[in-house]
N, C-alpha and C positions, 0 to 999 in steps of 0.2 A: 591110876584108879585113884579119884580120890578120895583122905583120910577117911569123911566122912561117909562116901561109899559101904568103908572096909570097916565102921563104925556097925551100922544101915545090917548089911549084912555077917556081920557075925551076933550084934542080938540078935537078926531072927531063925540063924543054927543053932544059937544054944538055947534059946530061950522055946524057938517052938510057935511061940505068935500068933505066925501063918501055918503052917504045920506044910511049913513043904516039903518036898516030895524031890533031891533031890533023882527023879530019873526023867524021861524024856515024856512028853504029855505024850499022850495016847489022844490017838484022833477022837475019839466023842466026850475031849477035854474040850471045855467050855474059855475063853477065851478073854472076861472075867476073875473063872477061876484062879483064887492066891495059892489055892489050896496042891492043884498043878504047877506052879512057875516055878522054874531053875532059873539064880544065879547068869546069865551070858554079859558079856566084852561085846560093847559097838566099838565097829573099827571107822563105819564112815557112817553120813548120810547120803546119798546120793542125788542125783541132780532132777531124778524121777519122783523125792522125799519118796523114797525107803529107803532101807537102816543094812548095812552090810556089819555081822558078824566078827569076832577077831576068826572066827576059824569056818569064816566062807559065807558063808546062808543069807542070802536076800529076806528081808522076815518087809514086809505090808501089814498096818495098822488094819485088823479087823474092825467094822464097822466105821469108813469111814473114809467118806467123799472130799478131795480135796478143788478149791476153784479152783478155774485156768485162768490161765494168763499168765504175763512173764512175775507180773508185778505181784500177784500177790500168791504165787508158786515161792519167788524167793523171801517174803514176813516169812511162808510156810518152813522156810529152807534153813530161813538165820534163828528158827523158834526148835525149828528140832535139833536144831546146831548148839546152843548154847544146852541142852534141858539132855540132851542125848549123842553128844560127837563124839568126838575117838577117845578111847578111851575111858567110856563110863560102861557105868556098872549099871545094868537094868535087871528086872527080872522076866521071865518069856514060858507065857502060858501060849502055846503055837495050839490051832483049831484043826493040823491037820500034818499025816506027816510027810503027806506029801507036795509039794512045791504048784503052781498055779504054771499056768502056759506063761508063765513069766517066769517062772522059778526061784518067784515068790512062796512065803512060809507065810498062810492066813498067821497071826499075831495077835492077841492082844499081850501090850506094856503092860509094864509099871514100874511109875521112875522113885524118889525118893519128893515126897512134899517138902515145900516149901511152910513155913514160917509154922502155924498151929497146925500145918494139915495133919493129915494122920502119914504115919510112920512112911509108905508109900500108894503112893495117888494113879489115877489111869491118864496113861500118858492119853490113848484116845479122847476123855472124856475134858481133856485140858484144852485137847487142840480146840475142839467142838466147846465147850464153855468158853476160848474166847473169840467168838466169832472168825476163829483161823480154817475153820473146817465146818461139814452138816452132817446129818449119820446119814447113814447109805444103809442100807438096809438088805445085808447081808445074812442069807438063812445061818451063818454058821456063827453074826453075831449076833442070833437074835432072844438067848438067854441075858447077855448086857442095857440090851435094848433102852431099858426102864431107866439105868444112866446113865444110857448117850444120849436118849427123847430128855429127858431131864435140865443137859449142860445146853442141848440145843436151844431150847424153850429160856431158862438166863440170858443167852448169849442175842436172843432174837425182841425177848421184854429188852433190852440193856441195848437195841442197835450195837451191837459189836462188829467190828471188820466186816465182814462179805453178807453180814446182814443190816449196812448205814449203805447200802445199793438196792436201787430200784433193780439192779438183776435177780435180784434173789429174794422171794418174797411165798407167800400164801398163797397160790389163786384161788378164787371161787367158781368152787365144781359147780353154779346153778348159773355161771354166763358166760356159755363153752365157744366168745367168741375170747375172751379171752385166751384161750387155751391155745385154740391155731397158729402156730405161729414161736412154739413155746420151741428149746431146744434145750437137747443134755435133761438130767434128772429134774422132775415137775414136783413141784407138794400141790396138792388142790382138796380145798376144802366146801363139803357142805352137806343137806342131807337127804341120806337115800331114799325116791322118791316112789319105788317099783320093783323089784324084780320081775328078774321074762328069764326061761329058758328060751337054747336050739341050742337042737347039736348035744353034744359032749361039754358047750359052756353054761352058765349062769351067771346072769345080765346082777350089778347095782347099776340100775336109774335113777341120774338127779337130777329127769327133768321126763316131760314124756312126748314131743319128741322125738323120733327112734333113730332117726339119720342126722340128725340136728346137735341136740342135746347130747351132752358126756356120760357116761357109759367104764363101771371099772368091770372090768371083761374073768371069767374067774376058773378056773379049768375045773369042770363036777371031780374029778382024780380027785382033785386034790382038799377038795373040802372038807373031808377028816384032818390032810394038817392044818385047814383055821379055827378047827371044830375043836380042836382035843389045843390050841394055843388060846380060844374064849374071847374068839372071834367070828361067831358058824357065818358066813353067810346066809342064810336063812335070817334068821332073826336083824336084821338091820336097818328094816324099811323102818323109817324115821327115827332113825339116830344121827346122827354129829357126826360122821367122822371125815379121820382128811388118809389120803393114801399119798405115797412116794412111788415116781416111775416111770417109765421113754411114757410121749403122748405118740400112739402114732389115726396121722388123721383120712385115713386111705376115703374109710366110709366114719366119720363121726370122726370125731375129741376119743377113743377111747385108750384106756392103759391098762394091761396084762398086768392081772396080781400073783406071782407065781409063793411068795415064803409071805407068814404072819407079821414080817418083818418089816412085809411096804404100809401099813395100815393099822391105826390106831383110831379106839374109841375119845373122842372131843371130847363127851357130852359127861362123863364118868374118872374120874383119879386112871393109870394107870393102877395096874395091883399086881404082883411078881410071875412074871409069864411063865406059862405053862413052856421046857419045850414040845417043838412041833415034831 
């Protein structure tokens, strides 16, 4: 363990600067809530870019989507090895007590800041701000969305890392032809032209042509979740929004939203997110 890490840990525990409780995080914990974070020592960074703790737990960074490709993955792995490599102390805010289907615990990880930064900073925000990853709209990471999106906007504006490549960009939702052939998670932005309903679904339509123009699909049973989070779908007509998710082109370009973390109101600053 590095000496600097010991000093940071001692200061936090003695002074209670972040009111960290040395107890297991509850399932309701936010991955950006320092008050629930606990110190852990990292044993290794895997080839899949997951972290393994000294006590054998596998950790996945909540709200982070790593780029594909061997070269990009190796760049991220080197970054992680430098920041949270073997023997490094980090602070962990687990978002669930049970692992996911790959055996990993979705988590928020905090590391020592560099230079004039805060004593502890979010590893996820560091990765995204450096252009090494994008925000992934995990429902569990919704409370951290503002910080992660701000970091992504910074990297995108400066064309850092993956944003320097034409592979990663925001697609114009008003140009449906640009959405066909898209692979993986897609970011699309445009003005909602009209709201439609069919069966148990609500549609945010970005054009007048039903089977050709882009539309976002939200199950009606999920509408209250979006409303509580500050993005009531029925009130989005005429609003510029950005959505992220997988594109289905079977019945025209469609994207299903299941979490409020998948949608941003682009025509106004982000406020403090409300838990869905």
